[in-house]
C-alpha positions in Angstrom: -21.1 -148.4 -34.1 -23.4 -146.5 -31.8 -25.3 -143.1 -33.4 -27.5 -141.1 -31.5 -30.7 -142.9 -31.9 -29.4 -146.0 -30.0 -29.2 -143.4 -26.7 -33.0 -142.1 -27.5 -35.4 -144.9 -25.8 -32.5 -145.3 -22.6 -32.2 -141.7 -22.3 -35.9 -141.4 -22.6 -36.7 -144.0 -19.8 -33.9 -142.2 -17.4 -35.1 -138.5 -17.8 -38.6 -139.8 -16.7 -37.8 -141.5 -13.8 -35.5 -138.4 -13.1 -38.7 -136.3 -13.2 -40.6 -139.1 -11.1 -37.7 -138.9 -8.7 -38.1 -134.9 -9.1 -41.5 -134.6 -8.2 -42.0 -137.3 -5.1 -38.7 -135.1 -4.1 -40.4 -131.6 -4.0 -43.5 -133.3 -2.8 -41.7 -134.3 0.1 -40.2 -130.9 0.7 -43.3 -129.6 0.6 -45.1 -131.9 3.0 -42.1 -131.1 5.2 -42.7 -127.1 5.0 -46.4 -127.9 6.0 -45.2 -129.8 9.0 -42.8 -126.6 10.2 -46.1 -124.8 10.1 -48.1 -126.8 12.0 -45.1 -127.3 14.6 -45.0 -123.2 15.0 -48.5 -123.1 15.7 -48.3 -125.7 18.5 -48.0 -129.1 17.1 -46.6 -131.4 18.7 -42.6 -131.5 17.6 -42.2 -135.0 15.8 -38.5 -134.8 14.8 -37.8 -133.9 18.4 -39.8 -137.3 19.6 -38.2 -139.5 16.9 -34.5 -138.3 18.0 -35.5 -138.6 21.9 -37.0 -142.3 21.2 -36.1 -143.5 17.6 -38.4 -146.0 15.1 -37.5 -149.5 15.2 -34.4 -149.7 12.8 -33.9 -146.0 12.1 -31.7 -145.4 14.9 -30.0 -141.9 16.1 -27.8 -139.7 14.1 -25.7 -138.3 17.0 -22.9 -137.1 14.6 -23.4 -133.4 15.9 -23.8 -134.9 19.7 -20.7 -136.6 20.1 -17.4 -136.6 18.8 -16.8 -139.1 16.3 -18.8 -142.2 14.9 -20.9 -145.1 16.3 -18.3 -148.1 16.3 -18.8 -150.1 13.3 -19.8 -147.6 11.3 -18.3 -145.7 8.5 -19.9 -142.8 5.8 -21.2 -145.3 3.8 -23.1 -147.6 6.5 -24.2 -144.9 9.1 -28.2 -144.7 9.1 -29.9 -142.0 7.2 -33.2 -141.8 8.7 -34.3 -139.0 6.3 -33.5 -140.9 2.9 -33.7 -144.9 4.4 -36.2 -146.4 3.0 -38.6 -147.8 5.7 -40.8 -150.3 4.2 -44.3 -151.5 4.4 -45.3 -153.2 7.5 -46.9 -156.9 6.5 -48.2 -159.1 9.8 -44.5 -158.7 11.4 -42.6 -158.2 8.9 -41.0 -154.9 6.6 -41.7 -155.1 2.7 -38.7 -153.7 0.8 -39.5 -153.3 -3.1 -37.1 -151.8 -5.3 -36.6 -151.3 -8.5 -33.3 -150.0 -10.7 -32.8 -148.9 -14.2 -29.6 -148.0 -15.3 -27.3 -147.3 -18.6 -24.1 -148.5 -18.9 -21.4 -147.6 -21.9 -18.8 -150.3 -22.1 -16.1 -149.4 -24.6 -14.4 -152.6 -24.8 -17.7 -155.3 -23.9 -15.3 -158.6 -25.2 -12.1 -157.4 -23.0 -10.0 -157.9 -25.4 -6.5 -156.0 -26.6 -7.4 -156.2 -30.4 -10.5 -155.1 -32.0 -12.5 -153.6 -29.5 -15.9 -153.2 -29.4 -18.1 -150.6 -27.3 -21.5 -151.0 -26.8 -24.8 -149.5 -24.7 -25.9 -151.5 -22.5 -29.5 -151.0 -20.2 -30.0 -153.2 -17.2 -33.2 -153.7 -15.1 -33.0 -154.4 -11.3 -36.3 -155.6 -9.6 -35.9 -156.5 -6.1 -38.3 -157.6 -3.4 -37.1 -157.8 0.2 -39.1 -159.4 3.3 -37.7 -158.9 6.6 -38.7 -159.8 10.1 -39.8 -157.1 12.8 -39.1 -159.2 15.7 -37.7 -158.9 19.2 -36.2 -162.3 18.8 -35.4 -164.7 16.4 -35.1 -163.3 12.5 -35.9 -164.2 9.2 -35.3 -162.9 5.9 -36.7 -163.6 2.4 -35.0 -161.9 -0.6 -35.5 -162.3 -4.6 -34.4 -159.8 -7.4 -33.4 -160.0 -11.4 -30.4 -158.2 -13.0 -31.8 -158.1 -16.9 -29.2 -156.7 -19.2 -30.1 -155.6 -22.7 -27.5 -154.3 -25.4 -28.0 -152.1 -27.9 -26.2 -153.7 -30.6 -24.5 -157.2 -29.7 -27.7 -159.0 -28.4 -26.2 -162.0 -28.0 -24.9 -160.8 -24.9 -28.2 -160.4 -23.1 -28.6 -161.6 -19.8 -31.1 -162.1 -17.6 -29.4 -163.4 -13.7 -31.7 -164.0 -11.1 -31.1 -164.5 -6.9 -33.7 -165.6 -4.3 -32.9 -166.5 -0.7 -34.1 -167.3 2.7 -32.1 -166.7 5.6 -32.7 -166.3 9.5 -31.5 -166.8 13.1 -33.0 -168.7 16.2 -31.7 -166.6 19.4 -31.2 -169.8 21.4 -29.9 -168.3 24.4 -28.5 -164.3 25.2 -25.2 -165.8 23.8 -26.2 -168.4 21.4 -27.7 -168.2 18.0 -27.7 -170.7 15.2 -28.2 -169.2 11.4 -29.1 -170.8 8.6 -29.2 -169.7 4.6 -30.3 -171.1 0.8 -29.8 -169.5 -2.0 -29.8 -169.9 -5.5 -28.7 -167.6 -8.3 -29.0 -167.9 -12.0 -25.9 -165.8 -13.2 -23.7 -165.8 -16.2 -20.2 -165.6 -16.8 -18.5 -162.4 -17.4 -15.9 -161.7 -20.0 -13.1 -160.9 -18.3 -13.3 -164.6 -16.0 -9.9 -166.3 -16.9 -12.2 -169.3 -17.8 -14.4 -167.2 -20.5 -14.4 -169.5 -23.6 -14.9 -166.6 -25.7 -17.9 -168.6 -27.4 -21.0 -166.3 -29.1 -22.7 -165.7 -25.7 -21.4 -166.1 -22.1 -21.6 -169.2 -20.2 -24.4 -169.2 -17.9 -24.9 -171.5 -14.8 -26.2 -172.1 -11.8 -25.1 -172.1 -7.8 -27.2 -172.9 -5.1 -26.1 -172.9 -1.5 -27.0 -174.2 1.5 -25.4 -173.8 5.1 -25.5 -173.4 8.3 -23.5 -171.4 11.7 -23.5 -171.8 15.0 -22.3 -169.1 17.6 -21.5 -169.1 21.3 -20.0 -167.2 23.5 -18.5 -167.9 26.9 -17.5 -164.7 28.2 -14.8 -163.9 27.0 -14.4 -166.9 24.6 -16.7 -167.0 21.6 -17.0 -170.6 19.2 -18.4 -170.3 15.3 -19.2 -173.3 13.8 -20.0 -173.5 10.6 -21.0 -176.4 7.5 -22.1 -175.6 3.8 -22.8 -177.1 0.3 -22.7 -175.0 -3.0 -23.6 -176.6 -6.2 -22.4 -175.6 -9.4 -24.0 -176.5 -12.8 -23.2 -174.7 -15.7 -25.2 -174.5 -19.2 -23.4 -174.9 -22.4 -22.0 -172.2 -24.6 -23.1 -171.6 -28.0 -22.0 -172.6 -30.1 -21.6 -176.5 -28.5 -18.5 -175.3 -26.0 -19.5 -178.4 -23.9 -19.0 -176.6 -19.8 -20.9 -180.2 -17.8 -17.2 -181.3 -16.8 -17.1 -178.2 -14.6 -20.3 -179.0 -12.5 -19.4 -179.8 -8.9 -20.5 -180.0 -5.6 -17.6 -177.9 -2.6 -18.5 -179.4 0.7 -17.0 -177.3 3.6 -16.7 -177.6 7.1 -15.2 -174.5 9.6 -14.6 -173.2 13.4 -13.2 -170.2 14.2 -12.4 -169.3 18.3 -11.9 -166.1 19.6 -10.8 -164.9 22.7 -11.5 -161.0 23.8 -7.9 -159.8 25.4 -9.5 -156.3 26.3 -13.3 -154.8 25.3 -13.1 -154.5 21.4 -10.0 -156.2 21.1 -9.5 -159.9 19.8 -7.4 -163.1 19.1 -8.9 -165.8 16.6 -8.0 -168.5 14.8 -9.9 -170.9 12.1 -9.7 -173.7 10.8 -11.4 -174.9 7.4 -11.7 -178.2 6.0 -13.1 -178.4 2.0 -13.9 -181.2 -0.7 -14.8 -180.4 -4.1 -16.0 -183.4 -5.7 -16.9 -183.1 -9.9 -19.9 -184.7 -11.1 -18.4 -186.5 -14.1 -15.4 -188.2 -14.5 -12.0 -186.7 -17.0 -12.9 -183.4 -17.7 -12.9 -182.6 -21.4 -9.0 -182.0 -21.6 -8.1 -184.9 -20.0 -8.1 -184.3 -15.7 -10.1 -185.4 -12.8 -9.8 -182.3 -10.6 -11.2 -183.7 -7.6 -9.8 -182.6 -4.6 -9.7 -181.9 -0.6 -7.8 -179.5 1.4 -7.7 -177.4 4.2 -7.0 -173.6 5.6 -5.3 -172.6 8.8 -5.4 -168.7 9.7 -5.1 -166.8 12.5 -5.4 -163.3 13.2 -6.6 -160.0 15.4 -9.3 -157.7 15.1 -9.7 -154.6 16.9 -12.1 -151.6 17.3 -10.5 -148.1 18.3 -13.4 -146.5 19.5 -15.0 -146.6 16.1 -12.4 -144.3 14.4 -9.9 -147.0 13.4 -11.5 -150.5 12.7 -10.6 -154.1 11.0 -8.8 -157.1 11.2 -5.5 -158.8 9.6 -4.6 -162.3 9.5 -2.0 -165.0 8.2 -2.3 -168.6 7.8 -1.8 -171.5 5.5 -3.3 -173.5 2.6 -3.0 -177.0 1.3 -4.9 -178.5 -2.1 -4.8 -182.3 -2.4 -5.7 -183.8 -5.6 -5.9 -187.6 -6.8 -5.2 -187.0 -10.4 -1.2 -187.1 -10.6 -1.0 -184.7 -13.5 -2.0 -182.0 -11.2 0.2 -181.2 -8.9 -1.2 -180.6 -4.9 -1.1 -176.6 -4.0 0.5 -175.1 -1.4 0.1 -171.4 -0.5 0.5 -168.9 2.1 -2.3 -167.0 2.9 -2.9 -163.3 4.2 -5.4 -160.3 4.1 -7.6 -158.3 6.3 -9.5 -154.8 6.4 -9.0 -152.2 7.6 -11.5 -148.6 8.0 -10.6 -145.0 9.2 -12.8 -142.9 9.8 -10.6 -139.7 9.2 -13.7 -137.1 10.1 -17.3 -137.6 10.6 -17.3 -137.1 7.2 -14.7 -139.1 5.6 -13.4 -142.8 5.6 -10.9 -144.6 4.1 -10.5 -148.6 3.7 -8.5 -150.8 2.5 -8.8 -154.5 2.2 -6.6 -157.8 1.2 -8.5 -160.4 0.2 -6.5 -163.7 -1.0 -8.8 -167.0 -2.5 -7.9 -170.0 -4.3 -10.6 -170.5 -7.4 -11.1 -174.1 -9.6 -9.5 -173.8 -13.3 -10.5 -174.7 -16.4 -6.7 -174.6 -17.9 -3.7 -177.3 -17.6 -3.2 -176.3 -14.0 -4.5 -177.4 -10.7 -6.2 -174.1 -9.5 -5.6 -170.2 -9.5 -4.8 -168.2 -6.7 -6.2 -164.5 -6.7 -5.0 -161.4 -4.3 -7.1 -158.2 -4.4 -6.2 -155.6 -2.7 -8.2 -152.3 -3.1 -8.2 -149.2 -1.4 -11.4 -146.4 -1.3 -12.2 -142.8 0.4 -15.5 -142.6 1.4 -16.3 -138.6 1.4 -19.9 -137.1 2.6 -19.9 -134.0 0.4 -23.1 -132.9 1.5 -26.1 -134.9 3.5 -27.3 -136.5 0.4 -24.2 -136.7 -1.3 -22.0 -139.1 -1.5 -18.6 -139.4 -3.5 -16.7 -142.3 -3.8 -12.9 -143.1 -5.3 -11.5 -146.5 -5.3 -8.2 -148.3 -6.2 -8.0 -151.9 -6.6 -5.3 -154.6 -8.1 -5.1 -158.3 -8.5 -2.7 -160.5 -9.0 -3.7 -163.8 -9.7 -1.2 -167.0 -10.7 -2.1 -170.4 -11.5 -0.8 -173.0 -9.4 0.5 -176.7 -10.7 1.1 -177.5 -14.3 2.4 -174.1 -16.4 3.5 -171.3 -14.6 1.4 -168.5 -15.8 0.6 -165.5 -14.0 -2.0 -161.9 -15.1 -1.7 -158.6 -13.3 -5.2 -156.3 -13.4 -5.4 -152.4 -12.4 -8.7 -151.0 -11.6 -9.5 -147.1 -10.8 -12.7 -145.7 -10.2 -15.3 -142.7 -9.2 -18.9 -142.6 -8.2 -21.6 -139.9 -6.8 -24.2 -141.2 -4.8 -26.9 -138.7 -4.7 -30.3 -139.7 -2.3 -32.7 -137.5 -3.2 -35.2 -139.1 -0.9 -36.8 -142.1 1.1 -37.9 -142.9 -2.8 -35.1 -142.1 -5.6 -31.6 -142.3 -5.7 -29.3 -141.2 -8.6 -25.7 -143.2 -8.7 -23.2 -142.1 -11.5 -20.1 -144.0 -11.8 -16.7 -144.3 -13.9 -14.4 -146.9 -13.9 -11.2 -148.1 -15.9 -9.7 -151.4 -15.5 -6.4 -153.0 -18.0 -4.8 -156.7 -17.5 -1.5 -157.8 -18.2 -1.2 -161.5 -18.9 2.4 -163.3 -19.1 0.7 -166.4 -21.3 -2.8 -165.6 -23.1 -4.8 -168.2 -23.7 -8.5 -168.7 -23.1 -10.0 -166.0 -20.8 -6.6 -164.9 -20.0 -5.8 -162.0 -22.6 -4.5 -158.1 -22.0 -6.9 -155.8 -22.2 -8.2 -152.1 -21.0 -11.4 -150.5 -20.7 -13.7 -147.7 -20.0 -17.2 -147.7 -18.1 -19.6 -145.2 -17.3 -22.9 -145.8 -15.7 -25.8 -143.8 -14.6 -28.2 -146.0 -12.1 -31.4 -144.6 -10.8 -33.0 -146.7 -7.7 -36.7 -146.7 -6.7 -37.5 -147.8 -3.2 -40.1 -147.9 -0.5 
């Protein structure tokens, strides 16, 4: 049971972090006042010169100059030069170090229907990003860690890591070659359908290598993707075998789009995949090797930056060699839409439909996620968000089984200055499974979090 004593160390850190941020904020305001005095004495108007010729990567804030937002921008994504990190110049690159500390209260850490257990979790999230500052081509490097510490249930502690390098070669004016190499050490959430319920979370590694070639000829654009992802799972304590989940997924896709009129294009995408498990039959005697394809068609449009997004529909098939696993045949539908109701409010909606591997006797898990969010800029440096989501999980092949998940949340993001920002969030989530077993179980949970970010 949590006591006041459990909260003291974490909130002492938060209070110290917040005090430093306020100190920086007051210093920035003091410097700004000194700058104003210099301007009144005849000094160069730096703000005006920046507005006329913005620095690289900052952009202009033209909301008070032109009607409506620039194309593709929303309340959350538009540049904010006064609070965006500017980075440290390093030999043609910009270096962005970050550090975040988050305090989370989780009312149901194991996501169970009965015998709920709450805990206080402190997460530490150091990171760094190195971005090229070149006129042509691009090269980025990113590394970050996410360390979670539980106040009471220490077996749930985790240390996640992500390292990636990506780049772009500008072959010609309308021809680009992209590449990425990504490694992540992760842990499986307790809400995962594949959660074993063991004494500690399942840890696994994901390594991804991919290339993409984009070429545009007049109104026709072609995008070719080729990639491989390697999954390596570690056994869970006490002695729960996970090696039978190790696998390699290879995928190749081709997307062709035709711009009917400016900012309005129709597209088709074909994708083939192959899933190969390292071992033979898994612990329940099933050989899960498979191959399949997806074919979708859709439309992507942008109406003057006010409403923009895409919709798509198609068909998916996945074939299994094991006679005990049925082939999967499902429709695909999805898309995303953003509506800038005003310069200060954005409403967005998304539908995503994906096929996942499973550890049950079924062939696979088809998950459809619906999300709706409203973002509002209450103040220039205070952003509010309300979000809702619904997930429908359906197992294909084998015994029919489905589950519904609902979620609702609220976020308040306060941008103190270039160096510090604070985020408060609340999330409610619930799940109703028609047949419980493994990671599929009913649950309800409330999560409250306070996150402090430091950046340069």
